[in-house]
KEGULUM-930042 format. One line per field, with one value per residue (C-alpha): residue number from 1; x, y, z; residue in three letters. Coordinates in nm, 3 decimals, decimal comma, padded with zeros to 5 digits, m for minus. Layout:
BEGIN
pos (NUM:...)
c1 (X:...)
c2 (Y:...)
c3 (Z:...)
code (ALA:...)
This chain:
BEGIN
pos (1:2:3:4:5:6:7:8:9:10:11:12:13:14:15:16:17:18:19:20:21:22:23:24:25:26:27:28:29:30:31:32:33:34:35:36:37:38:39:40:41:42:43:44:45:46:47:48:49:50:51:52:53:54:55:56:57:58:59:60:61:62:63:64:65:66:67:68:69:70:71:72:73:74:75:76:77:78:79:80:81:82:83:84:85:86:87:88:89:90:91:92:93:94:95:96:97:98:99:100:101:102:103:104:105:106:107:108:109:110:111:112:113:114:115:116:117:118:119:120:121:122:123:124:125:126:127:128:129:130:131:132:133:134:135:136:137:138:139:140:141:142:143:144:145:146:147:148:149:150:151:152:153:154:155:156:157:158:159:160:161:162:163:164:165:166:167:168:169:170:171:172:173:174:175:176:177:178:179:180:181:182:183:184:185:186:187:188:189:190:191:192:193:194:195:196:197:198:199:200:201:202:203:204:205:206:207:208:209:210:211:212:213:214:215:216:217:218:219:220:221:222:223:224:225:226:227:228:229:230:231:232:233:234:235:236:237:238:239:240:241:242:243:244:245:246:247:248:249:250:251:252:253:254:255:256:257:258:259:260:261:262:263:264:265:266:267:268:269:270:271:272:273:274:275:276:277:278:279:280:281:282:283:284:285:286:287:288:289:290:291:292:293:294:295:296:297:298:299:300:301:302:303:304:305:306:307:308:309:310:311:312:313:314:315:316:317:318:319:320:321:322:323:324:325:326:327:328:329:330:331:332:333:334:335:336:337:338:339:340:341:342:343:344:345:346:347:348:349:350:351:352:353:354:355:356:357:358:359:360:361:362:363:364:365:366:367:368:369:370:371:372:373:374:375:376:377:378:379:380:381:382:383:384:385:386:387:388:389:390:391:392:393:394:395:396:397:398:399:400:401:402:403:404:405:406:407:408:409:410:411:412:413:414:415:416:417:418:419:420:421:422:423)
c1 (m02,390:m02,348:m02,660:m02,474:m02,317:m02,658:m02,805:m02,533:m02,581:m02,958:m02,898:m02,677:m02,923:m03,217:m03,021:m02,893:m03,185:m03,000:m03,320:m03,169:m02,859:m02,761:m02,473:m02,175:m01,901:m01,865:m01,542:m01,415:m01,078:m00,901:m00,647:m00,487:m00,440:m00,171:m00,336:m00,258:m00,623:m00,786:m01,070:m01,288:m01,457:m01,728:m01,651:m01,932:m01,955:m02,307:m02,364:m02,653:m02,929:m02,878:m02,523:m02,500:m02,146:m01,834:m01,520:m01,272:m01,138:m00,931:m01,217:m01,585:m01,854:m01,987:m02,259:m02,118:m02,160:m01,851:m01,941:m01,726:m01,894:m01,714:m01,856:m01,828:m01,940:m02,184:m02,066:m01,988:m01,628:m01,660:m01,928:m01,817:m02,033:m01,801:m01,781:m01,976:m02,301:m02,549:m02,875:m02,945:m03,289:m03,187:m02,879:m02,989:m02,907:m02,975:m02,637:m02,670:m02,735:m02,400:m02,573:m02,785:m02,467:m02,290:m02,587:m02,588:m02,214:m02,254:m02,530:m02,338:m02,005:m02,103:m01,861:m01,931:m01,865:m01,626:m01,517:m01,384:m01,396:m01,409:m01,413:m01,068:m01,152:m01,470:m01,492:m01,847:m01,991:m01,683:m01,625:m01,317:m01,325:m01,021:m00,989:m00,954:m00,999:m01,190:m01,099:m00,726:m00,567:m00,464:m00,162:m00,172:m00,456:m00,783:m01,014:m01,375:m01,445:m01,796:m01,895:m02,227:m02,327:m02,507:m02,844:m02,739:m02,686:m02,402:m02,116:m01,840:m01,826:m01,506:m01,386:m01,015:m00,859:m00,906:m01,091:m00,991:m01,240:m01,187:m01,042:m00,760:m00,643:m00,436:m00,611:m00,411:m00,421:m00,171:00,101:00,403:00,525:00,770:00,972:01,024:01,125:01,364:01,670:01,485:01,389:01,752:01,861:01,598:01,734:01,917:02,110:01,974:02,018:01,694:01,672:01,541:01,395:01,379:01,749:01,864:02,083:02,097:02,000:02,135:01,862:01,840:01,503:01,342:01,297:00,947:00,911:00,655:00,743:00,543:00,331:00,460:00,818:00,921:01,058:00,991:00,829:01,008:00,786:00,839:00,643:00,639:00,453:00,160:00,050:00,172:00,340:00,712:01,013:01,303:01,641:01,915:02,185:02,496:02,553:02,910:03,069:03,410:03,333:03,101:02,890:02,991:02,655:02,444:02,117:01,819:01,499:01,180:00,837:00,653:00,279:00,128:m00,220:m00,529:m00,602:m00,911:m01,107:m01,418:m01,715:m01,637:m01,296:m01,457:m01,728:m01,479:m01,250:m00,951:m00,637:m00,454:m00,117:00,054:m00,068:00,150:00,444:00,797:00,952:01,318:01,365:01,198:01,418:01,741:01,647:01,551:01,884:02,066:01,855:01,941:02,310:02,309:02,134:02,390:02,680:02,548:02,408:02,630:02,943:03,168:02,931:03,026:02,966:02,793:02,429:02,210:01,902:01,653:01,313:01,137:00,763:00,511:00,325:00,145:00,271:00,638:00,869:01,001:01,340:01,427:01,795:01,958:02,322:02,532:02,678:02,432:02,501:02,302:02,051:01,684:01,633:01,842:01,931:01,711:01,667:01,355:01,402:01,113:01,182:00,993:00,855:00,857:01,223:01,354:01,540:01,533:01,285:01,312:01,413:01,359:01,653:01,560:01,889:01,701:01,493:01,804:01,970:01,710:01,918:02,252:02,304:02,210:02,496:02,644:02,512:02,673:02,907:02,758:02,785:02,524:02,574:02,304:02,264:02,196:01,942:01,756:01,725:01,581:01,297:01,255:00,933:00,789:00,821:00,487:00,390:00,055:m00,110:m00,153:m00,259:m00,001:m00,021:00,263:00,351:00,519:00,223:m00,029:m00,226:m00,265:m00,060:m00,072:00,228:00,336:00,421:00,720:00,726:00,810:00,699:00,998:01,367:01,682:01,898:02,238:02,425:02,272:02,047:01,718:01,407:01,181:00,866:00,968:00,670:00,805:01,123)
c2 (m02,454:m02,376:m02,224:m01,913:m01,860:m01,901:m01,644:m01,393:m01,472:m01,419:m01,098:m00,972:m01,069:m00,895:m00,584:m00,508:m00,631:m00,912:m01,065:m01,102:m01,282:m01,625:m01,703:m01,837:m01,867:m01,796:m01,799:m01,689:m01,526:m01,340:m01,062:m00,844:m00,472:m00,250:m00,289:m00,660:m00,760:m01,014:m00,945:m01,218:m01,155:m01,343:m01,293:m01,361:m01,363:m01,323:m01,400:m01,252:m01,513:m01,522:m01,656:m02,018:m02,097:m01,892:m02,037:m01,758:m01,837:m01,518:m01,271:m01,256:m01,183:m00,829:m00,760:m00,990:m00,854:m00,911:m00,839:m00,862:m00,864:m00,836:m01,136:m01,005:m00,644:m00,730:m00,424:m00,438:m00,370:m00,391:m00,396:m00,417:m00,463:m00,591:m00,376:m00,099:m00,287:m00,344:m00,538:m00,460:m00,324:m00,169:00,046:00,358:00,717:01,071:01,132:01,507:01,477:01,435:01,456:01,149:00,958:01,072:00,974:00,626:00,584:00,698:00,443:00,157:00,224:00,375:00,661:01,033:01,266:01,548:01,360:01,032:01,077:01,366:01,420:01,382:01,396:01,408:01,344:01,345:01,010:00,901:01,022:00,935:00,999:01,014:00,899:01,172:01,245:01,565:01,678:01,611:01,348:01,013:00,792:00,516:00,661:00,495:00,558:00,510:00,474:00,535:00,520:00,539:00,471:00,731:00,611:00,651:00,282:00,196:00,022:00,046:00,089:00,006:00,083:00,053:00,166:00,170:00,501:00,531:00,594:00,867:00,614:00,531:00,890:01,112:01,441:01,764:02,114:02,155:02,396:02,334:02,608:02,611:02,874:02,639:02,355:02,537:02,345:02,015:02,112:02,195:01,856:01,681:01,823:01,536:01,500:01,213:01,093:01,038:00,837:01,022:00,781:01,058:01,142:00,797:00,955:01,011:01,361:01,495:01,674:01,825:01,743:01,742:01,392:01,394:01,317:01,332:01,554:01,487:01,781:01,755:01,779:01,452:01,306:01,212:00,923:00,826:00,766:00,394:00,215:m00,102:00,076:00,146:m00,215:m00,416:m00,419:m00,483:m00,541:m00,306:m00,484:m00,269:m00,534:m00,553:m00,911:m01,041:m01,386:m01,545:m01,847:m01,895:m02,208:m02,400:m02,573:m02,374:m02,212:m02,389:m02,195:m02,362:m02,278:m02,063:m02,076:m01,728:m01,841:m01,786:m02,016:m02,232:m02,070:m02,208:m02,012:m02,151:m01,983:m01,659:m01,662:m01,746:m01,471:m01,702:m01,482:m01,478:m01,657:m01,342:m01,156:m01,362:m01,166:m01,231:m01,351:m01,314:m01,680:m01,623:m01,319:m01,503:m01,798:m01,563:m01,382:m01,716:m01,817:m01,491:m01,536:m01,890:m01,765:m01,488:m01,723:m01,945:m01,697:m01,393:m01,546:m01,246:m00,989:m01,019:m00,685:m00,538:m00,598:m00,468:m00,658:m00,374:m00,534:m00,858:m00,902:m01,182:m01,224:m01,517:m01,758:m01,666:m01,434:m01,188:m01,025:m00,697:m00,633:m00,318:m00,254:m00,101:00,146:00,319:00,546:00,859:00,695:00,720:00,347:00,137:m00,230:m00,444:m00,810:m00,972:m01,321:m01,558:m01,762:m02,087:m02,063:m02,441:m02,502:m02,145:m02,179:m01,937:m02,074:m01,812:m01,452:m01,146:m00,935:m00,609:m00,605:m00,708:m00,389:m00,177:m00,328:m00,143:00,169:00,006:00,198:00,536:00,785:00,926:01,257:01,589:01,760:01,912:02,292:02,379:02,339:02,200:02,536:02,713:02,450:02,488:02,865:02,813:02,586:02,727:02,911:02,604:02,370:02,263:02,165:01,991:01,829:01,450:01,194:00,914:00,569:00,531:00,163:00,237:00,419:00,209:00,524:00,783:01,089:01,434:01,516:01,774:01,632:01,818:01,789:01,973:01,907:02,090:02,011:02,185:02,058:02,018:02,090:02,431:02,540:02,534:02,472:02,197:02,012:01,661:01,501:01,630:01,422)
c3 (00,081:00,451:00,606:00,724:00,382:00,218:00,454:00,354:m00,016:00,011:00,207:m00,076:m00,349:m00,178:m00,083:m00,431:m00,639:m00,816:m00,954:m01,300:m01,169:m01,045:m00,811:m01,006:m00,743:m00,374:m00,174:00,164:00,207:00,484:00,505:00,769:00,814:00,965:01,306:01,277:01,292:01,061:00,819:00,667:00,333:00,145:m00,225:m00,472:m00,850:m00,986:m01,355:m01,555:m01,598:m01,976:m01,925:m01,817:m01,930:m01,987:m02,139:m02,062:m01,715:m01,702:m01,706:m01,621:m01,883:m01,918:m01,664:m01,396:m01,042:m00,826:m00,463:m00,148:00,193:00,526:00,709:01,064:01,011:00,728:00,540:00,169:00,070:m00,306:m00,577:m00,939:m01,246:m01,516:m01,826:m01,656:m01,727:m01,446:m01,447:m01,081:m00,999:m00,668:m00,727:m00,912:m00,816:m00,924:m01,085:m01,029:m00,655:m00,478:m00,140:m00,218:m00,306:00,011:00,229:00,070:00,131:00,494:00,545:00,381:00,551:00,886:00,812:00,838:00,547:00,637:00,949:00,806:00,430:00,188:m00,189:m00,343:m00,713:m00,918:m01,291:m01,426:m01,314:m01,119:m00,763:m00,561:m00,186:00,041:00,400:00,661:01,029:01,099:00,748:00,788:00,557:00,705:00,630:00,522:00,322:00,236:m00,055:m00,159:m00,530:m00,663:m01,029:m01,214:m01,571:m01,781:m01,646:m01,284:m01,215:m00,978:m01,160:m00,899:m00,523:m00,340:00,013:00,093:00,420:00,796:00,842:01,210:01,486:01,744:01,990:01,747:01,711:01,935:01,863:01,861:01,720:01,437:01,546:01,320:01,085:00,797:00,980:01,275:01,044:00,813:00,932:00,899:00,545:00,465:00,596:00,382:00,057:m00,116:m00,439:m00,647:m01,002:m01,195:m01,520:m01,825:m02,082:m02,342:m02,314:m02,197:m01,935:m01,560:m01,449:m01,115:m00,921:m00,575:m00,423:m00,081:00,063:00,210:00,579:00,861:01,159:01,474:01,581:01,940:01,802:01,969:01,648:01,288:01,103:00,780:00,481:00,429:00,155:00,365:00,646:00,414:00,410:00,709:01,049:01,028:01,250:01,191:01,210:01,046:01,084:00,864:00,752:00,745:00,729:00,708:00,493:00,200:00,145:m00,165:m00,191:m00,444:m00,343:m00,500:m00,541:m00,425:m00,557:m00,307:m00,260:m00,262:m00,363:m00,155:00,139:00,167:00,449:00,619:00,748:01,096:01,088:00,981:01,246:01,521:01,389:01,387:01,364:01,033:01,068:00,940:01,249:01,482:01,622:01,504:01,828:01,925:01,834:01,494:01,443:01,521:01,299:01,016:01,035:01,018:00,717:00,540:00,619:00,479:00,166:00,109:00,170:m00,109:m00,361:m00,301:m00,141:m00,212:m00,058:00,310:00,481:00,174:00,272:00,553:00,670:00,715:00,782:00,863:00,816:00,774:00,446:00,283:00,547:00,499:00,686:00,430:00,471:00,298:00,230:00,098:00,001:00,276:00,028:m00,204:m00,497:m00,572:m00,802:m00,711:m00,777:m00,543:m00,536:m00,309:m00,218:m00,078:00,067:00,144:00,457:00,518:00,873:00,916:00,835:00,869:00,543:00,250:m00,004:m00,279:m00,341:m00,561:m00,678:m00,851:m01,042:m01,357:m01,330:m01,270:m01,577:m01,785:m01,726:m01,798:m02,123:m01,976:m01,982:m01,662:m01,526:m01,610:m01,366:m01,051:m01,052:m00,786:m00,412:m00,184:m00,007:m00,337:m00,435:m00,105:m00,152:m00,500:m00,379:m00,029:m00,114:m00,288:00,012:00,158:00,512:00,547:00,853:00,832:01,089:01,058:01,212:01,463:01,511:01,846:02,000:01,805:01,739:01,467:01,564:01,411:01,193:00,944:00,602:00,464:00,086:m00,234:m00,590:m00,733:m00,769:m00,887:m01,174:m01,016:m01,339:m01,417:m01,128:m01,319:m01,108:m01,249:m01,153:m01,049:m01,223:m01,556:m01,536)
code (UNK:UNK:UNK:UNK:UNK:UNK:UNK:UNK:UNK:UNK:UNK:UNK:UNK:UNK:UNK:UNK:UNK:UNK:UNK:UNK:UNK:UNK:UNK:UNK:UNK:UNK:UNK:UNK:UNK:UNK:UNK:UNK:UNK:UNK:UNK:UNK:UNK:UNK:UNK:UNK:UNK:UNK:UNK:UNK:UNK:UNK:UNK:UNK:UNK:UNK:UNK:UNK:UNK:UNK:UNK:UNK:UNK:UNK:UNK:UNK:UNK:UNK:UNK:UNK:UNK:UNK:UNK:UNK:UNK:UNK:UNK:UNK:UNK:UNK:UNK:UNK:UNK:UNK:UNK:UNK:UNK:UNK:UNK:UNK:UNK:UNK:UNK:UNK:UNK:UNK:UNK:UNK:UNK:UNK:UNK:UNK:UNK:UNK:UNK:UNK:UNK:UNK:UNK:UNK:UNK:UNK:UNK:UNK:UNK:UNK:UNK:UNK:UNK:UNK:UNK:UNK:UNK:UNK:UNK:UNK:UNK:UNK:UNK:UNK:UNK:UNK:UNK:UNK:UNK:UNK:UNK:UNK:UNK:UNK:UNK:UNK:UNK:UNK:UNK:UNK:UNK:UNK:UNK:UNK:UNK:UNK:UNK:UNK:UNK:UNK:UNK:UNK:UNK:UNK:UNK:UNK:UNK:UNK:UNK:UNK:UNK:UNK:UNK:UNK:UNK:UNK:UNK:UNK:UNK:UNK:UNK:UNK:UNK:UNK:UNK:UNK:UNK:UNK:UNK:UNK:UNK:UNK:UNK:UNK:UNK:UNK:UNK:UNK:UNK:UNK:UNK:UNK:UNK:UNK:UNK:UNK:UNK:UNK:UNK:UNK:UNK:UNK:UNK:UNK:UNK:UNK:UNK:UNK:UNK:UNK:UNK:UNK:UNK:UNK:UNK:UNK:UNK:UNK:UNK:UNK:UNK:UNK:UNK:UNK:UNK:UNK:UNK:UNK:UNK:UNK:UNK:UNK:UNK:UNK:UNK:UNK:UNK:UNK:UNK:UNK:UNK:UNK:UNK:UNK:UNK:UNK:UNK:UNK:UNK:UNK:UNK:UNK:UNK:UNK:UNK:UNK:UNK:UNK:UNK:UNK:UNK:UNK:UNK:UNK:UNK:UNK:UNK:UNK:UNK:UNK:UNK:UNK:UNK:UNK:UNK:UNK:UNK:UNK:UNK:UNK:UNK:UNK:UNK:UNK:UNK:UNK:UNK:UNK:UNK:UNK:UNK:UNK:UNK:UNK:UNK:UNK:UNK:UNK:UNK:UNK:UNK:UNK:UNK:UNK:UNK:UNK:UNK:UNK:UNK:UNK:UNK:UNK:UNK:UNK:UNK:UNK:UNK:UNK:UNK:UNK:UNK:UNK:UNK:UNK:UNK:UNK:UNK:UNK:UNK:UNK:UNK:UNK:UNK:UNK:UNK:UNK:UNK:UNK:UNK:UNK:UNK:UNK:UNK:UNK:UNK:UNK:UNK:UNK:UNK:UNK:UNK:UNK:UNK:UNK:UNK:UNK:UNK:UNK:UNK:UNK:UNK:UNK:UNK:UNK:UNK:UNK:UNK:UNK:UNK:UNK:UNK:UNK:UNK:UNK:UNK:UNK:UNK:UNK:UNK:UNK:UNK:UNK:UNK:UNK:UNK:UNK:UNK:UNK:UNK:UNK:UNK:UNK:UNK:UNK:UNK:UNK:UNK:UNK:UNK:UNK:UNK:UNK:UNK:UNK:UNK:UNK:UNK:UNK:UNK:UNK:UNK:UNK:UNK:UNK:UNK:UNK:UNK:UNK:UNK:UNK:UNK:UNK:UNK)
């Protein structure tokens, strides 16, 4: 074992009182965040001393301690005792003293309660904290999970998120009001068809499409699932061609498994390959690769697809495609194409058509009898505007926004107001 790795392993064992454990496996892996920086993690599995062998490769034995340590910051990202059973002699708390727990989390993470994290949900021995900045929620959001057993022993501690420092945030005083944003709210009301598994039919509902409005009123930030996990390059290019390619597309196996990382790479903070920018040359080659793929696999679809995003992931450039013409259904067709960055050829793809086919037998929605304007008036008083600090990829800072949202919708066939979570 490398001397530096051994030093980190010993540090972990002493800190958490793992006297009744022996180290089973140790690995180093790296990942990236939305700031495009690389994190290196030492992942350890500690087996109880009474377990020398374990035949089930798919799960660890009860009592195993799975611990992840950020190598460069020396802060722990995750502590899990499998099966909720801990033999640690150093991780015991007064389960009735929330302040003791908060102080421990502050010490371990370097974060300040009320400033960078706050309680989101508490259920007896389980406490879930949510990322914030000066008490205001942050997007993409981070969470801290903390769980104890009935004796007060820690069984789960997990930190996920960036928890931005003051330097990463453009601080403002929230000044938006629902009155000022009424027209924006009207524009965000959309008619969509939702699948009902109980009735096996599509239900037409007017609902408000959530959106972030910048506090300084300079624009909006769409709520994009892709932006919650990685930087991306927006393309929005319609793909058309004159001639198809008769040669069939052949899928290649893609390698999404973990890399083998050395401690030297971690200590030198070598950038993750996925943090490299997608250059103009990369972009052009990727578009050509996507075009060639479509011409082989979907030869009759010229002009029917739009390339929306490119992003790096697991050593590939991924391309997200959406149909140019969408229907009203809440679940839309989508393609994700994996592009080999060595050859700039499509290696494989995912088509969600198989998922959409689950609703093939659902009956069509009933006739629309309610106009959009009527629907807006019915939910107008239920619309919410909440302050949120949102990461802006253009400014590379968290900016204050108002999140416009509504938990209610209007049935377009009869005008009834319903809670969307009840669909």
